[in-house]
C-alpha positions as CSV (number, residue, x, y, z in Angstrom):
1,M,111.8,181.0,-148.4
2,H,108.6,179.2,-147.6
3,A,110.0,178.2,-144.2
4,M,111.1,181.7,-143.4
5,M,107.6,183.0,-144.3
6,I,106.0,180.4,-141.9
7,E,108.4,181.4,-139.1
8,H,107.5,185.0,-139.5
9,Q,103.8,184.3,-139.5
10,L,104.1,182.2,-136.3
11,A,106.2,184.9,-134.6
12,E,103.4,187.4,-135.3
13,H,100.9,185.3,-133.2
14,R,103.3,184.6,-130.3
15,T,102.2,187.5,-128.1
16,Y,98.5,186.5,-128.4
17,L,99.4,182.8,-127.7
18,V,101.3,183.8,-124.6
19,R,98.4,185.9,-123.3
20,Y,96.0,183.0,-124.0
21,A,98.3,180.5,-122.1
22,M,98.8,182.9,-119.2
23,L,95.0,183.2,-118.7
24,Q,94.8,179.5,-118.2
25,L,98.0,178.6,-116.5
26,R,98.7,181.8,-114.5
27,N,102.4,181.0,-114.5
28,E,104.7,182.9,-117.0
29,A,107.2,180.1,-117.3
30,W,104.6,177.4,-117.9
31,A,102.8,179.7,-120.5
32,E,106.1,180.3,-122.3
33,D,106.8,176.6,-122.4
34,A,103.4,175.8,-123.8
35,V,103.7,178.4,-126.5
36,S,107.2,177.3,-127.4
37,E,106.0,173.7,-127.7
38,T,103.0,175.0,-129.8
39,L,105.3,176.9,-132.2
40,L,107.7,173.9,-132.4
41,A,104.8,171.6,-133.2
42,A,103.6,174.0,-135.9
43,L,107.1,174.3,-137.4
44,S,107.6,170.6,-137.4
45,K,104.4,169.8,-139.4
46,P,103.4,172.9,-141.4
47,Q,101.7,170.6,-143.9
48,S,99.1,169.7,-141.3
49,F,97.9,173.4,-141.4
50,G,96.7,173.1,-145.0
51,S,94.9,176.5,-144.9
52,R,91.6,174.9,-143.8
53,S,91.3,177.6,-141.1
54,Q,93.1,180.8,-140.1
55,L,96.6,180.3,-138.9
56,K,95.7,181.8,-135.5
57,T,92.8,179.4,-135.1
58,W,95.1,176.4,-135.9
59,L,97.7,177.6,-133.4
60,V,95.2,178.1,-130.6
61,G,94.0,174.5,-131.3
62,I,97.5,173.2,-130.8
63,L,98.0,175.4,-127.8
64,K,94.8,174.1,-126.1
65,H,96.3,170.6,-126.1
66,K,99.7,171.9,-124.8
67,V,97.9,173.8,-122.0
68,I,96.1,170.6,-121.0
69,D,99.4,168.7,-121.0
70,V,100.9,171.3,-118.7
71,L,97.9,171.2,-116.4
72,R,98.3,167.4,-116.2
73,E,102.0,167.6,-115.5
74,R,101.8,170.4,-113.0
75,K,98.5,169.8,-111.2
76,R,100.3,169.0,-108.0
77,E,102.3,172.3,-108.1
78,V,99.2,174.5,-108.1
79,C,96.6,174.8,-105.4
80,L,93.5,173.4,-107.1
81,Q,91.4,172.5,-104.0
82,F,88.4,174.7,-103.5
83,D,88.3,176.0,-99.9
84,G,85.0,177.9,-100.2
85,G,86.7,181.1,-98.9
86,D,86.5,183.1,-102.1
87,G,83.8,185.5,-100.9
88,S,81.1,184.2,-103.2
89,E,78.5,184.0,-100.5
90,E,78.8,187.7,-99.9
91,L,78.6,188.4,-103.7
92,E,75.5,186.3,-104.0
93,A,73.9,188.1,-101.1
94,L,74.5,191.4,-102.9
95,I,73.1,190.2,-106.2
96,F,70.2,188.1,-105.1
97,K,67.3,188.5,-102.7
98,A,66.4,185.6,-100.3
99,D,63.8,184.4,-102.8
100,G,66.4,183.9,-105.5
101,H,65.4,186.9,-107.6
102,F,67.9,189.6,-108.6
103,A,68.2,192.4,-105.9
104,S,68.3,194.9,-108.8
105,Q,67.8,194.5,-112.5
106,P,71.0,193.9,-114.5
107,S,72.0,196.9,-116.5
108,D,70.8,197.2,-120.1
109,W,73.5,195.6,-122.1
110,G,72.3,197.1,-125.3
111,N,73.1,195.0,-128.4
112,P,75.3,192.2,-127.1
113,E,76.2,191.0,-130.7
114,Q,77.6,194.5,-131.5
115,E,79.5,194.6,-128.1
116,L,81.0,191.2,-128.7
117,E,82.7,192.5,-131.9
118,S,84.6,195.1,-129.8
119,Q,88.2,194.3,-129.1
120,Q,88.0,196.5,-126.0
121,F,85.2,194.3,-124.7
122,F,87.4,191.2,-125.0
123,A,90.4,193.0,-123.3
124,M,88.1,194.0,-120.4
125,L,86.7,190.4,-120.2
126,E,90.2,189.0,-120.2
127,A,91.1,191.4,-117.3
128,C,88.0,190.3,-115.4
129,A,89.0,186.6,-115.9
130,Q,92.5,187.4,-114.6
131,K,90.9,188.8,-111.4
132,L,89.1,185.6,-110.6
133,P,90.5,183.5,-107.7
134,P,92.8,180.8,-109.1
135,A,90.5,177.9,-108.4
136,L,87.5,179.5,-110.0
137,A,89.6,180.8,-113.0
138,R,91.0,177.3,-113.6
139,V,87.6,175.6,-113.9
140,F,86.0,178.4,-115.8
141,L,88.8,178.7,-118.4
142,M,89.0,174.9,-118.8
143,R,85.2,174.7,-119.4
144,E,84.6,177.8,-121.4
145,W,87.8,178.6,-123.2
146,L,89.4,175.2,-123.6
147,E,86.0,173.7,-124.0
148,L,86.8,170.6,-122.0
149,P,83.9,168.3,-121.1
150,C,82.8,168.5,-117.4
151,E,83.7,164.8,-116.9
152,Q,87.3,165.5,-118.0
153,I,87.6,168.6,-115.8
154,C,86.3,166.7,-112.7
155,S,88.8,163.9,-113.5
156,E,91.8,166.3,-114.0
157,L,91.1,168.4,-110.9
158,E,89.7,165.6,-108.8
159,L,86.4,167.4,-108.2
160,T,82.9,166.1,-107.8
161,P,80.4,167.2,-110.5
162,T,78.5,169.2,-107.9
163,N,81.6,171.0,-106.7
164,L,82.5,171.8,-110.4
165,Y,79.1,173.3,-111.1
166,V,79.2,175.4,-107.9
167,Q,82.6,176.7,-108.9
168,L,81.5,177.5,-112.5
169,H,78.4,179.3,-111.1
170,R,80.5,181.4,-108.8
171,A,83.0,182.2,-111.5
172,R,80.2,183.3,-113.8
173,L,78.7,185.5,-111.1
174,R,82.0,187.2,-110.5
175,L,82.5,187.7,-114.3
176,R,79.0,189.1,-114.6
177,E,79.6,191.6,-111.8
178,C,82.9,192.6,-113.3
179,V,81.5,193.1,-116.8
180,D,78.5,194.9,-115.4
181,I,80.7,197.4,-113.5
182,N,83.6,197.8,-115.9
183,W,81.8,197.7,-119.2
184,F,78.2,198.7,-118.7
185,G,78.9,201.1,-115.9
186,N,76.5,199.8,-113.3
187,Q,78.1,200.9,-110.0
188,Q,75.2,200.0,-107.7
189,N,76.5,196.4,-107.2
190,A,80.1,197.5,-106.5
191,S,81.4,196.8,-103.1
């Protein structure tokens, strides 16, 4: 009966895990494979869970490693090279003046801690991350969601540190604009 209970609990988290994997991999088949491997790993060694954290947290930890494995295996199948043609220059020109200051003040974001507790905010942030160009999304999600060190990302994607930092900067700018428009309602930067 204990095994049946674990299987049921794992099944409850499957949808969330697939969504998480899709954000990073942007390929449904690869995401499904990573989640399946995660659930198999969890079922094969349930004793390693030990209730030291929430089940969902433990599963996401396993999934992070599976996603990294898929990225390593499939890196030649995805266009990872940055071509510079993502429109970031135009975005920066809209947001910043020539002297580097903001063209307009960012919207008042209110109480960020309270907003972060909102499930709707995270759904919108996830949607914004999905709108990023694939190269920018890949580096941003590897750094911020998978929490990989920059050296490892550069090695995995064959990037220079400078190129990585430029891509991270551009991804953050795009996410900031998307959050500003879609959550805080500032339409003045919309193009």
